[in-house]
C-alpha positions as CSV (number, residue, x, y, z in Angstrom):
1,M,-23.9,-20.0,-30.4
2,A,-23.2,-18.2,-27.1
3,S,-21.6,-14.8,-27.3
4,S,-18.2,-14.0,-25.9
5,K,-19.9,-11.9,-23.2
6,Q,-22.1,-14.8,-22.1
7,S,-19.0,-16.9,-21.7
8,R,-17.7,-14.5,-19.1
9,G,-19.5,-16.0,-16.1
10,G,-19.3,-13.1,-13.7
11,L,-21.0,-10.7,-16.1
12,G,-24.1,-12.9,-16.2
13,R,-24.5,-12.8,-12.4
14,G,-23.4,-9.3,-11.9
15,L,-21.0,-7.6,-9.5
16,S,-23.7,-7.0,-6.9
17,A,-24.4,-10.7,-6.6
18,L,-20.7,-11.6,-6.4
19,M,-20.1,-8.9,-3.8
20,A,-22.9,-10.4,-1.7
21,D,-21.0,-13.6,-1.6
22,V,-17.7,-12.0,-0.8
23,N,-19.4,-10.2,2.2
24,P,-22.5,-12.1,3.2
25,T,-24.3,-10.1,5.9
26,E,-27.2,-12.4,6.8
27,P,-26.3,-16.0,6.2
28,E,-29.2,-17.4,8.1
29,K,-31.6,-15.9,5.6
30,D,-29.6,-17.5,2.8
31,A,-30.9,-21.0,3.5
32,A,-32.8,-20.9,0.2
33,G,-29.8,-19.6,-1.7
34,A,-28.2,-21.0,-4.8
35,N,-29.5,-24.5,-5.7
36,G,-31.4,-24.4,-2.4
37,R,-28.2,-24.9,-0.4
38,G,-27.6,-22.5,2.5
39,M,-25.2,-22.3,5.4
40,I,-23.8,-25.7,6.7
41,H,-20.9,-26.7,8.9
42,V,-18.1,-28.7,7.2
43,P,-15.1,-30.5,8.7
44,I,-12.1,-28.2,8.1
45,E,-10.1,-31.1,6.5
46,K,-12.7,-31.3,3.7
47,I,-12.0,-27.7,2.6
48,Q,-9.3,-26.8,0.1
49,P,-8.0,-23.4,-1.1
50,N,-8.5,-22.2,-4.6
51,P,-5.3,-23.0,-6.6
52,D,-5.9,-19.9,-8.7
53,Q,-6.2,-17.5,-5.8
54,P,-4.4,-14.3,-6.9
55,R,-3.3,-13.6,-3.3
56,R,-0.2,-15.7,-2.6
57,T,1.1,-14.2,0.7
58,F,-0.7,-13.9,4.0
59,D,0.9,-11.9,6.8
60,K,1.6,-14.2,9.8
61,G,1.0,-11.5,12.3
62,D,-2.5,-10.8,10.9
63,L,-3.3,-14.5,10.8
64,D,-2.2,-14.9,14.4
65,E,-4.4,-12.0,15.4
66,L,-7.4,-13.4,13.5
67,A,-6.8,-16.8,15.0
68,A,-6.9,-15.3,18.5
69,S,-10.3,-13.7,17.7
70,I,-11.6,-16.9,16.3
71,R,-10.6,-18.8,19.4
72,E,-12.6,-16.3,21.5
73,K,-15.6,-15.6,19.2
74,G,-15.6,-18.3,16.5
75,V,-15.9,-17.7,12.8
76,L,-18.5,-14.9,12.5
77,Q,-18.7,-14.8,8.7
78,P,-19.1,-18.1,6.8
79,L,-16.8,-19.1,3.9
80,I,-18.2,-19.2,0.4
81,V,-17.3,-22.6,-1.2
82,R,-18.2,-24.8,-4.1
83,V,-18.1,-28.6,-4.5
84,N,-14.5,-29.3,-5.3
85,P,-14.5,-29.9,-9.1
86,D,-11.4,-32.1,-9.0
87,K,-12.6,-34.4,-6.2
88,S,-15.7,-36.5,-5.6
89,K,-15.8,-35.1,-2.0
90,G,-14.9,-31.9,-0.3
91,Y,-15.2,-28.2,-1.1
92,E,-13.0,-25.5,-2.7
93,I,-12.9,-22.0,-1.2
94,I,-14.3,-19.2,-3.3
95,A,-14.1,-16.5,-0.6
96,G,-12.6,-16.7,2.9
97,E,-9.1,-18.4,2.6
98,R,-7.7,-16.0,5.2
99,R,-10.4,-17.2,7.7
100,W,-9.7,-20.8,6.7
101,R,-6.0,-20.4,7.4
102,A,-6.6,-18.6,10.7
103,S,-9.1,-21.3,11.8
104,Q,-6.4,-23.9,11.3
105,L,-4.1,-22.0,13.6
106,A,-7.0,-21.8,16.1
107,Q,-7.4,-25.6,15.7
108,L,-11.1,-25.5,14.8
109,H,-12.6,-28.8,13.6
110,E,-15.3,-27.4,11.4
111,L,-16.3,-24.2,9.7
112,P,-19.5,-22.5,8.6
113,V,-19.8,-22.4,4.8
114,I,-22.3,-21.3,2.2
115,V,-22.2,-23.6,-0.9
116,R,-22.5,-22.0,-4.3
117,D,-22.5,-23.4,-7.8
118,Y,-20.0,-21.1,-9.5
119,S,-18.0,-21.5,-12.7
120,N,-14.2,-21.2,-12.9
121,D,-14.5,-17.7,-14.2
122,E,-16.8,-16.6,-11.5
123,V,-14.5,-18.1,-8.8
124,L,-11.6,-16.1,-10.2
125,E,-13.7,-13.0,-10.4
126,I,-14.7,-13.3,-6.7
127,A,-11.1,-14.0,-5.7
128,I,-10.0,-10.8,-7.4
129,I,-12.9,-8.8,-5.7
130,E,-12.0,-10.2,-2.3
131,N,-8.3,-9.4,-2.9
132,I,-9.2,-5.8,-3.8
133,Q,-10.9,-5.4,-0.4
134,R,-7.8,-6.4,1.7
135,A,-6.9,-3.8,4.3
136,D,-3.2,-4.1,3.6
137,L,-3.6,-3.7,-0.2
138,N,-1.1,-1.3,-1.8
139,P,-2.2,1.0,-4.7
140,V,-0.5,-1.1,-7.3
141,E,-2.2,-4.3,-6.2
142,E,-5.5,-2.5,-6.1
143,A,-5.1,-1.0,-9.6
144,T,-4.0,-4.4,-10.9
145,G,-7.2,-5.9,-9.5
146,Y,-9.3,-3.3,-11.3
147,R,-7.4,-3.9,-14.5
148,Q,-8.0,-7.7,-14.3
149,L,-11.7,-7.2,-13.8
150,M,-11.9,-4.9,-16.8
151,D,-9.7,-6.9,-19.2
152,R,-10.8,-10.4,-18.3
153,F,-14.5,-9.8,-17.5
154,G,-15.3,-6.8,-19.5
155,H,-16.4,-4.5,-16.6
156,T,-16.3,-0.7,-17.2
157,Q,-15.0,1.8,-14.7
158,E,-18.6,2.9,-14.1
159,K,-19.7,-0.7,-13.3
160,L,-16.8,-1.3,-11.0
161,A,-17.5,1.9,-9.2
162,E,-21.1,1.0,-8.7
163,G,-20.5,-2.6,-7.8
164,L,-17.6,-2.1,-5.5
165,S,-18.9,1.1,-3.8
166,K,-15.9,3.2,-5.0
167,S,-15.9,6.5,-6.8
168,R,-15.2,6.4,-10.5
169,S,-12.4,9.0,-10.0
170,H,-10.8,6.7,-7.4
171,I,-10.7,3.8,-9.9
172,A,-9.5,6.0,-12.8
173,N,-6.7,7.5,-10.8
174,L,-5.4,4.1,-9.6
175,L,-5.6,2.7,-13.1
176,R,-3.4,5.6,-14.4
177,L,-0.7,4.5,-12.0
178,L,-0.1,1.4,-14.1
179,N,1.3,3.6,-16.9
180,L,4.3,4.4,-14.7
181,P,7.6,2.5,-15.3
182,E,8.1,-0.7,-13.4
183,D,10.8,0.6,-11.1
184,V,8.5,3.4,-10.0
185,L,5.7,0.9,-9.4
186,E,8.1,-1.1,-7.2
187,L,8.8,2.0,-5.1
188,L,5.1,2.4,-4.7
189,R,4.6,-1.3,-3.8
190,S,7.3,-1.1,-1.1
191,G,5.8,2.1,0.4
192,K,8.9,4.3,-0.4
193,I,6.6,6.7,-2.3
194,S,2.9,7.2,-1.8
195,A,0.1,7.2,-4.4
196,G,0.2,11.0,-4.3
197,H,3.8,11.0,-5.2
198,A,3.2,8.5,-8.0
199,R,0.2,10.5,-9.5
200,A,2.4,13.6,-9.7
201,L,4.9,11.6,-11.9
202,I,2.4,10.1,-14.3
203,T,2.7,12.8,-17.0
204,T,6.4,13.3,-16.8
205,D,8.9,12.0,-19.3
206,N,11.5,11.1,-16.7
207,A,9.4,9.5,-13.9
208,S,12.1,7.0,-12.9
209,E,14.7,9.8,-12.3
210,L,12.3,12.0,-10.4
211,A,11.0,9.1,-8.3
212,R,14.6,8.4,-7.2
213,R,15.0,12.1,-6.2
214,V,11.7,11.9,-4.3
215,V,13.1,9.0,-2.2
216,T,16.7,10.3,-1.7
217,Q,15.6,13.9,-0.9
218,G,12.5,12.9,1.1
219,L,10.2,15.2,-0.9
220,S,6.6,15.8,0.1
221,V,3.8,15.3,-2.4
222,R,3.5,19.0,-2.9
223,E,7.2,19.3,-3.6
224,T,7.0,16.4,-6.0
225,E,4.1,18.1,-7.9
226,R,6.3,21.3,-8.3
227,L,9.2,19.2,-9.4
228,A,7.1,17.3,-12.0
229,K,5.8,20.6,-13.4
230,S,9.4,22.0,-13.9
231,P,11.7,19.0,-13.8
232,K,14.5,20.8,-15.6
233,T,14.7,23.9,-13.3
234,E,18.3,23.0,-12.4
235,K,19.4,23.7,-15.9
236,P,17.5,26.8,-17.1
237,Q,20.4,28.2,-19.1
238,R,20.9,25.1,-21.3
239,K,18.9,26.6,-24.1
240,A,20.2,29.8,-25.7
241,V,18.0,32.9,-25.3
242,S,16.0,33.5,-28.4
243,K,16.5,36.6,-30.5
244,T,14.3,39.6,-30.1
245,K,11.0,39.1,-31.9
246,D,10.1,41.6,-34.7
247,A,7.3,44.1,-34.3
248,D,4.9,42.2,-36.6
249,T,5.2,39.0,-34.5
250,R,4.8,40.8,-31.2
251,G,1.8,42.7,-32.6
252,L,0.2,39.4,-33.7
253,E,0.8,37.9,-30.3
254,Q,-1.0,40.8,-28.7
255,D,-3.9,40.7,-31.1
256,L,-4.5,37.0,-30.5
257,S,-4.1,37.3,-26.8
258,A,-6.6,40.1,-26.7
259,N,-9.2,38.2,-28.8
260,L,-8.8,34.9,-26.9
261,K,-8.2,36.5,-23.5
262,M,-5.4,34.0,-23.0
263,K,-1.6,34.4,-23.4
264,V,-0.4,33.6,-26.9
265,T,3.3,33.1,-27.8
266,I,4.6,32.8,-31.4
267,D,8.0,31.3,-32.1
268,H,8.7,32.0,-35.7
269,K,11.9,30.9,-37.5
270,N,12.8,33.2,-40.3
271,S,15.3,30.7,-41.7
272,D,12.7,28.3,-43.0
273,G,9.4,29.9,-42.2
274,T,8.4,27.3,-39.7
275,G,7.5,27.8,-36.0
276,Q,5.0,27.2,-33.3
277,L,2.1,29.0,-31.7
278,V,1.4,28.3,-28.0
279,I,-1.8,29.2,-26.2
280,Q,-1.7,29.1,-22.4
281,Y,-4.9,28.5,-20.4
282,K,-5.3,29.0,-16.6
283,D,-7.9,26.4,-15.9
284,M,-10.4,23.9,-17.4
285,N,-12.9,26.6,-18.0
286,E,-10.5,28.4,-20.3
287,L,-9.6,25.1,-22.0
288,D,-13.3,24.4,-22.7
289,E,-13.7,27.9,-24.1
290,L,-10.7,27.5,-26.3
291,C,-12.0,24.2,-27.6
292,R,-15.4,25.8,-28.3
293,I,-13.7,28.6,-30.3
294,I,-11.6,26.2,-32.3
295,S,-14.5,23.8,-33.0
296,S,-16.9,26.5,-34.1
297,N,-14.6,27.2,-37.0
298,F,-14.8,23.7,-38.4
């Protein structure tokens, strides 16, 4: 019985092969491609869009601009299609719907295509990859595309980075944005806040409130980062000042601070004997050293 991994069509062929079809660079050399079928010219009325295409809107201005270029230079990059699975004749677009739409505006009668024999899963995977490469893509749409490729097709961040020529940190940072509340993501989609603003809000407990302040006050990314680190600076006196610590507690703080070479604060409650110990580190090197010290005692 085939494994679940094998049933995910795109994984069998690999991201690099799928990327080659999203952006074919030398179609003339592809004449011996999949199933021996290379580039051909097909009447435009025999080409249909993919009904499961994740991109639903196409900017009219961009289409008009592309149509003008096609009238002057023609379609420079062939569409990738497959034989339409729902009809005995005709083709379904795998990659290149924007070119197909613009070609209709340019009143072309036929289009260059490369025919591929792809499964439904592979068609969807290519559609997501093509969508990620849009020039007008906002960070939420891009992050959602990466998440779909990971959840549906089992790709890791490392494989996505390698196959899509992105850095792993770029993909990881975008995926973290999806942890924000929906109202903050909507501000990001609409361009009212930037990805930099959004990243600064990820670790806060009141991201929605802070995002509204960013918009209304026109805060910069740097100002947003400072706000996120101390979101309650406007009410510093809300908590009562603690009582003076006894000499033993202060001495223990000093001993621990000297040994760890980091600031240590002890908040001890005499009423029930509970409390907390806080160790402050300045950078990742100090954090690594602290983890090493703690781990060595287990």
